[in-house]
C-alpha positions in Angstrom: 5.3 33.0 8.1 5.0 29.4 6.9 5.6 26.6 9.4 8.9 24.7 9.5 8.9 21.5 7.4 8.3 18.3 9.4 11.5 16.2 9.7 11.1 12.6 8.6 13.5 9.6 8.1 13.4 6.7 5.7 14.8 3.4 7.0 15.3 1.0 4.1 15.8 3.7 1.5 17.6 1.4 -1.0 14.6 -0.6 -2.0 12.2 0.3 -4.8 9.6 1.7 -2.4 12.2 3.5 -0.2 13.7 5.2 -3.3 10.3 6.4 -4.5 9.6 7.7 -1.0 12.8 9.7 -0.9 11.9 11.3 -4.2 8.4 12.1 -3.1 9.3 13.6 0.3 12.1 15.7 -1.2 9.5 17.3 -3.5 7.1 18.2 -0.6 7.8 21.7 0.8 6.1 20.8 4.1 8.4 17.9 4.7 12.2 17.6 5.4 14.1 14.4 4.6 16.3 14.5 7.7 18.0 11.1 7.5 18.1 7.8 5.5 19.5 4.4 6.2 20.2 1.2 4.2 23.0 -1.3 4.2 23.2 -1.5 0.4 24.1 2.2 -0.1 25.7 3.0 3.2 28.4 5.7 3.2 27.2 7.1 -0.2 25.2 10.2 -1.0 21.6 9.5 -1.6 21.7 11.4 -4.9 24.1 8.9 -6.3 21.1 6.4 -6.5 17.9 8.5 -6.5 17.2 11.4 -8.8 17.2 14.3 -6.3 18.1 18.0 -6.1 19.1 20.1 -3.2 20.1 19.0 0.3 18.4 15.6 0.1 20.8 14.5 -2.7 23.7 15.2 -0.4 22.4 13.1 2.5 24.7 10.3 3.4 23.1 6.9 3.7 23.7 5.4 7.1 23.9 1.7 7.8 20.8 0.0 9.3 22.5 -0.7 12.6 22.4 3.0 13.2 18.7 3.3 12.2 17.6 4.6 15.6 20.2 7.3 15.6 19.2 8.3 12.1 15.6 8.7 13.2 16.5 10.6 16.4 15.7 14.0 15.0 12.7 12.9 12.9 9.0 13.3 13.9 8.0 10.3 11.8 10.1 7.4 10.5 9.0 5.5 7.4 10.0 1.9 7.4 10.6 0.4 3.9 12.1 -2.7 5.5 11.2 -6.4 5.5 8.3 -7.3 7.9 10.5 -8.9 10.5 12.8 -5.9 10.6 9.9 -3.5 10.9 8.4 -5.6 13.7 11.6 -5.1 15.7 12.3 -1.4 14.8 8.8 0.1 15.2 8.5 -0.6 19.0 11.9 1.0 19.6 11.1 4.0 17.6 7.7 4.5 19.3 9.4 4.2 22.7 11.6 7.1 21.6 8.6 9.3 20.7 9.0 8.8 16.9 5.8 8.0 15.0 6.0 5.3 12.4 4.5 4.6 8.9 5.4 1.0 8.1 5.3 -0.1 4.5 5.8 -3.8 5.3 3.2 -6.2 6.5 4.5 -6.2 10.1 1.4 -4.5 11.6 -1.3 -5.1 9.0 -2.9 -8.1 10.6 -4.6 -7.8 13.9 -4.3 -11.4 15.0 -0.8 -12.2 16.3 -1.4 -15.9 15.7 -1.6 -15.1 11.9 2.1 -14.1 11.6 3.8 -17.5 11.7 1.4 -18.7 9.1 1.6 -15.8 6.7 4.9 -14.0 7.4 7.0 -16.8 8.9 7.8 -15.4 12.3 6.1 -15.0 15.7 5.3 -11.3 16.2 7.6 -9.7 18.8 5.2 -6.8 19.7 1.6 -8.2 19.5 0.4 -5.4 21.9 0.9 -2.9 19.0 -1.3 -4.8 16.5 -4.6 -3.5 17.9 -3.2 0.1 18.0 -1.9 0.1 14.4 -4.0 2.2 12.0 -4.6 0.5 8.7 -3.9 3.4 6.3 -6.1 3.2 3.2 -7.4 6.7 3.1 -10.2 6.1 0.5 -11.7 3.3 2.6 -11.6 4.5 6.2 -13.9 1.7 7.3 -11.1 -0.8 6.5 -9.3 0.4 9.7 -10.3 -0.5 13.2 -10.2 3.2 14.1 -11.1 5.2 11.0 -11.2 8.5 12.9 -7.7 8.1 14.4 -5.5 8.6 11.3 -4.3 12.1 12.2 -3.5 11.0 15.8 -2.0 7.6 15.1 1.4 6.7 16.4 1.7 3.7 14.1 0.3 3.4 10.6 0.3 0.1 8.7 0.5 1.0 5.0 -1.6 -1.5 3.0 -0.1 -4.0 0.6 -0.2 -3.3 -3.1 -2.5 -6.2 -4.1 -4.6 -5.6 -1.0 -5.0 -1.9 -1.9 -6.3 -2.7 -5.4 -8.6 -5.5 -4.2 -10.1 -3.5 -1.3 -10.7 -0.5 -3.5 -12.4 -2.8 -6.1 -14.7 -4.5 -3.6 -15.4 -2.1 -0.7 -18.3 -0.2 -2.5 -20.0 -3.5 -3.2 -19.7 -4.8 0.3 -20.6 -1.5 1.9 -23.9 -1.6 0.0 -24.5 -5.3 0.6 -24.5 -5.8 -3.1 -22.5 -9.1 -3.2 -22.3 -12.4 -1.3 -19.2 -12.0 0.9 -18.4 -15.7 0.6 -18.3 -15.7 -3.2 -15.2 -13.4 -3.9 -12.4 -14.4 -6.3 -9.4 -12.0 -7.0 -7.0 -12.5 -9.9 -4.0 -10.3 -9.5 -1.2 -9.4 -11.9 1.8 -7.4 -11.0 5.1 -6.1 -12.5 8.3 -7.6 -11.4 9.2 -4.6 -9.1 6.6 -6.0 -6.7 9.1 -8.6 -5.7 11.5 -5.9 -4.5 15.2 -5.3 -5.4 16.6 -8.8 -5.0 18.2 -11.5 -7.1 16.2 -14.7 -7.7 16.2 -17.1 -10.6 12.5 -16.6 -11.2 13.0 -12.8 -11.6 15.8 -13.0 -14.2 15.0 -11.4 -17.5 15.2 -14.7 -19.4 12.6 -16.2 -17.0 10.0 -13.3 -17.0 10.3 -11.9 -20.6 7.4 -13.1 -22.8 6.1 -15.1 -19.9 3.2 -15.1 -17.3 3.1 -17.2 -14.2 1.1 -17.7 -11.1 2.8 -17.8 -7.7 2.2 -18.3 -4.0 -1.2 -19.9 -4.7 -3.1 -20.2 -1.4 -0.1 -18.8 0.5 0.1 -15.1 -0.3 0.3 -12.8 2.7 -2.2 -10.3 1.2 -5.0 -12.8 1.4 -5.8 -12.4 5.2 -5.1 -8.7 4.8 -7.8 -8.4 2.1 -10.3 -10.5 4.1 -9.6 -8.6 7.3 -10.2 -5.1 5.7 -13.2 -6.1 3.7 -14.7 -7.9 6.7 -14.6 -4.5 8.5 -16.3 -2.8 5.6 -19.0 -5.5 5.4 -19.3 -5.8 9.2 -19.2 -9.6 8.7 -16.7 -12.3 7.7 -15.5 -12.2 4.1 -13.8 -15.1 2.3 -11.5 -14.4 -0.6 -9.7 -16.7 -3.0 -6.7 -14.8 -4.3 -4.2 -15.8 -7.0 -1.3 -13.5 -7.9 0.6 -13.6 -11.2 3.9 -12.1 -12.3 3.8 -9.9 -15.4 6.8 -9.2 -17.6 6.7 -5.4 -17.0 8.6 -3.2 -14.6 5.8 -1.7 -12.6 2.0 -1.6 -12.4 -0.6 -3.9 -11.0 -4.1 -4.9 -12.1 -6.6 -7.1 -10.3 -9.9 -8.5 -11.6 -12.3 -9.3 -8.8 -15.4 -11.6 -9.3 -18.4 -12.0 -7.0 -22.0 -13.2 -6.9 -24.6 -10.5 -6.6 -26.8 -10.6 -3.5 -29.9 -9.1 -5.1 -29.8 -6.1 -2.7 -28.8 -3.7 -5.5 -30.0 -3.8 -9.1 -27.3 -4.8 -11.6 -27.7 -1.6 -13.5 -27.0 0.4 -10.4 -23.6 -1.2 -9.7 -21.5 1.3 -11.6 -23.2 4.2 -9.7 -22.1 2.7 -6.4 -18.5 3.5 -7.3 -19.1 7.1 -8.5 -20.9 7.8 -5.1 -18.4 5.9 -2.9 -15.2 7.7 -4.0 -14.5 11.4 -3.9 -14.4 12.6 -7.5 -11.5 14.9 -6.6 -9.6 12.2 -4.9 -7.0 9.7 -6.0 -9.4 7.0 -7.3 -10.8 7.3 -10.8 -13.9 5.4 -11.9 -14.5 4.4 -15.5 -15.6 1.5 -17.7 -13.8 -1.8 -16.9 -12.1 -1.8 -20.3 -10.5 1.5 -19.6 -8.6 0.2 -16.6 -5.0 -0.3 -17.9 -1.5 -0.2 -16.4 -0.5 2.6 -18.8 -3.1 4.9 -17.3 -1.8 4.5 -13.7 1.9 3.9 -14.1 4.1 6.6 -12.5 1.0 8.2 -10.9 -0.6 8.1 -7.4 -3.9 7.2 -8.9 -6.0 4.0 -8.7 -8.4 3.3 -11.6 -11.5 1.2 -11.2 -14.4 -0.1 -13.4 -17.3 -2.4 -12.5 -19.9 -4.3 -14.6 -22.7 -6.5 -13.4 -24.0 -9.4 -15.4 -27.8 -9.7 -14.7 -28.2 -12.9 -16.6 -25.6 -14.8 -14.5 -26.0 -12.8 -11.3 -22.4 -11.8 -11.0 -20.2 -8.7 -11.1 -16.7 -8.1 -12.4 -14.5 -5.3 -11.2 -11.1 -4.3 -12.6 -8.7 -2.2 -10.5 -5.2 -0.9 -11.5 -2.5 1.1 -9.7 1.2 1.6 -9.7 2.5 -0.9 -7.2 5.4 1.3 -6.2 3.2 4.4 -5.7 -0.4 3.9 -4.7 0.6 0.4 -3.8 3.4 1.6 -1.5 5.2 5.0 -1.5 2.6 7.6 -2.5 0.1 5.9 -0.2 2.6 6.1 2.6 3.0 9.8 1.7 -0.8 10.2 1.9 -0.7 8.7 5.4 2.3 10.8 6.5 0.6 14.0 5.3 -2.5 13.1 7.4 -0.5 12.3 10.5 1.5 15.6 10.5 -1.2 17.9 9.1 0.6 18.6 5.8 -1.3 19.4 2.6 -2.8 16.3 1.0 -1.6 14.9 -2.3 -3.5 16.3 -5.2 -5.1 14.4 -8.1 -2.8 16.1 -10.6 0.7 17.4 -10.3 1.5 15.5 -7.1 4.3 13.5 -8.6 
């Protein structure tokens, strides 16, 4: 007799990541979508907005002011909410015995003093920051407690740019192959990375046939990348990160640059990646030129390629993923499955 599916709730289901989560969870036999909340779709069946079949399609979307009641019967609540909302909701859910996977940045940074600078608010629950498990399954050393994923009460789902950058650079730093003070990351993301909101800069006439940098020196994923990579390297890491907005719906690609340390021969650099990542896992390694948005869009995969330049003593790594899936929803599902002991996502056929 198979075990009963684990009941879960999604709070903030009307955003792009929340909608993807609803679809993914509804397709997992080991999970039961027990409740959803969002102000934008309140009172409507979830299936009116998300392509679903079965009972999940008939779930009525509750307003966010009843979020705690929606999560009452859930074992785990997934928060697809803004960081300041997650920071308030997570402690209340944990106090009621509901475990949490948070897709915002509310629990990604360990230093509470960093939140006013990078997120614009003082953290209301700083005592939880040291407890939160940073959930990047392919790089367990990026978390403060890599062996605690299955027992975690609170998982901080990594940011999309951060996921791509950490995957790109972790094998090099783990091997001591690069200077940790020499890292530059150029990121380019589709417009869905900005969320489901209306802003002039996100209008079709502004983004079509255009490319623009934004939040230079002020992007919240910068300290997240440095913190995670510092754990991998076991020493401070400095990253210069510049994001750009692409005129595409979804997908994200980063190009990371660093100076070689001399500890690893340039010709051995590609082999570091093949050994670091599980060949049956959700990270593919290839030549840098084969890293494209088209190869990862609508999949839970990340795709990486590295090449060292012996003449200049540098290395370039390209890393691509779907910002709504491996950069958000499918990574949250990976973490959820680990927390509740459900079968892990497979390389093929998972989505």
